N, C-alpha and C positions, 0 to 999 in steps of 0.2 A: 342188196337191191331192194327197192321200194316200188310197190305197185299200188295205186290208189284207184279204187273202183266206187262209183257212187252215181246218183242220177245226174242227168245233164243240168248244169247250172248250180250244182252243189258247192262249187268253189275250189275244185281239185287243182285246176291250172293256176288260179289265183294264188293258192297256198304255195305251190312249187315255184311260181314266179317271185313271191316274196322271199322264200328261202334261199333262192339262187340269185337274187338281186337283178332279175330279168324282167322286162316288159312291165314295169311297175306303173307306167302311165301317170295318172293323176292321183294314185292311192296316197293317202295320208297315213303314214305308218309311225308307230311308236314302239320302243323296245329294241332289244338286241337279237341277232341270229347267233345262236351258239352250237358248237358241236363239242360233245363231251364236257360241257361247262366253260368252254373257252369261246369268247366273242370272236366271230370271223367277219371278214369283209369280202367283197366281190372277188378279189384275186385268190384269197385263200380258200374260198369254197369252190372255185373253179379248178383248183390244184387237187382237190380230194373228192371231187364228185363229177358226175355227168348227168345231164338232164336232156332226155329225148322228147322233144315237144310233140304235142299231139299231131298225128297225121293220119288221115283216113285213107291214104293210099298204101295198100299192102299187096305183096305179090302172093298170090294163092298158093304157089308151090313151095314156098319157104315156111320153115318152122318158126316159132316164137323165138327160139335161140338164134336162128339164122338171121332173123330181122334185127335183133338187138345187136348181134355181132356186126352186121352190115351198118346199122345206123351210128354205132358209137366208135367203130374200128377206125375210120379215117379221120375222126376228130380229136380223139383222146389218146390214141395209141393203145387202146384196149382192144382186144379182139386178135384173132391170129391171121394166118394165111396172108393173102395179098394186101389185106387192109393196113398193114404196117404196125402191127401191135406186138405186145409181148405175150403174156400168159394166156390169153383167151378169157372168156367169161367165167371159166371154172374157178378163177381165183376169187370170185364174188360169190 
């Protein structure tokens, strides 16, 4: 799990968008995205990672773990319970 904390406008979302081939817009990019030294493309990075985009809407009664489980559970098969996943966040 990666958490990126910095000031507003520091480039956190831009970095994650570049690494995950999402929302690149008109950015001019050079170079490769690599995982453990292996060049990856959009489909291979999607198979090995999940990216929860910034969302300012949180449910005050839920813990951080519950929010992450809820956010990724229905999309990637990660998470447990009713969200349709395998081993839960403990595997990370």
